[in-house]
C-alpha positions in Angstrom: 110.5 130.3 121.3 114.3 129.8 121.4 114.0 126.1 121.1 113.2 126.4 117.3 116.7 127.5 116.8 118.1 124.2 118.1 116.4 122.0 115.4 119.2 120.5 113.4 119.0 121.1 109.6 121.1 121.0 106.5 120.9 122.0 102.9 121.9 119.6 100.2 123.5 120.9 97.0 122.9 118.0 94.6 119.2 117.6 94.8 117.7 115.0 95.3 120.7 112.8 94.8 122.3 113.9 98.1 119.5 112.2 100.0 121.7 109.1 99.6 124.2 110.8 102.0 121.5 110.9 104.7 120.8 107.2 104.1 124.5 106.4 104.4 124.5 108.2 107.8 121.6 106.0 108.9 118.7 108.4 108.4 115.3 107.6 107.0 114.0 110.4 104.8 110.4 111.5 105.0 108.9 113.9 102.5 106.1 116.2 103.7 103.6 116.1 100.9 100.1 115.1 99.8 100.4 111.9 97.8 98.6 108.6 97.4 101.2 106.8 99.5 101.4 109.5 102.3 100.9 108.4 105.9 99.8 110.6 108.7 102.3 112.4 111.0 101.1 110.2 113.9 101.9 107.0 111.8 105.4 108.3 111.1 106.0 109.0 114.8 104.7 105.5 115.8 107.4 103.9 113.6 110.0 105.4 115.9 112.8 105.6 113.4 116.2 106.0 115.1 117.2 108.8 112.8 114.7 110.8 110.7 115.3 113.6 108.2 112.2 115.6 107.2 112.2 116.9 103.6 110.2 120.0 102.8 109.3 121.5 99.5 108.5 125.1 98.4 105.1 126.6 99.0 102.9 126.0 96.0 105.0 123.6 94.0 106.1 121.4 96.9 108.7 118.7 96.2 109.6 117.6 92.7 108.6 114.1 91.5 112.3 113.1 91.6 112.6 114.2 95.3 109.4 112.4 96.2 110.7 109.2 94.5 113.9 109.5 96.4 112.3 109.8 99.8 111.8 106.7 102.0 108.3 107.8 103.2 105.7 110.4 102.3 104.0 112.1 105.2 101.0 114.4 105.5 100.1 116.7 108.3 96.3 116.6 109.0 94.7 120.0 108.5 91.3 121.4 109.3 88.7 121.6 106.5 89.3 124.6 104.3 93.1 124.8 105.0 94.9 123.8 101.8 98.5 124.2 102.7 101.1 124.9 105.4 103.7 127.6 104.9 107.3 126.4 105.5 108.9 129.8 105.1 109.5 130.0 108.9 111.2 127.1 110.6 108.8 124.2 110.3 108.1 123.4 114.0 104.9 121.3 113.4 106.4 118.0 112.5 109.8 118.6 114.1 108.5 119.1 117.7 108.5 116.1 120.1 108.0 115.7 123.8 111.4 115.7 125.5 114.9 116.2 124.1 116.0 114.4 121.0 118.4 111.5 121.7 122.1 112.5 120.9 122.3 109.9 118.1 119.3 111.4 116.3 121.0 114.7 115.4 121.5 115.6 111.7 125.0 115.4 110.2 127.0 118.5 110.7 127.1 120.7 107.6 130.1 119.9 105.5 131.6 121.4 102.4 128.5 120.6 100.3 126.1 121.9 102.9 125.3 125.4 104.3 
């Protein structure tokens, strides 16, 4: 249970323009969504990006079209029939868990003045 509190995260204030800050830091951005170009979570993992930032939207509306356009990849989490959404109100452990510890260079940038 305590390990969910060690998932690095940040909040960007200029949305979605600040996704460029993550790219400048070497991150690939992956938007969790249902879109025509979305790949499965397994496909994303197989690409083995050195640094990966997952982007989550609100329940119901999800991410804006501008945020989706700014993301490097679109990713879907396969769900059982009859399940139409995942709630991201609690920490989103599903796509952020991985076997073993994350490499030190894969950590998110420390929150700065524009982040909380």
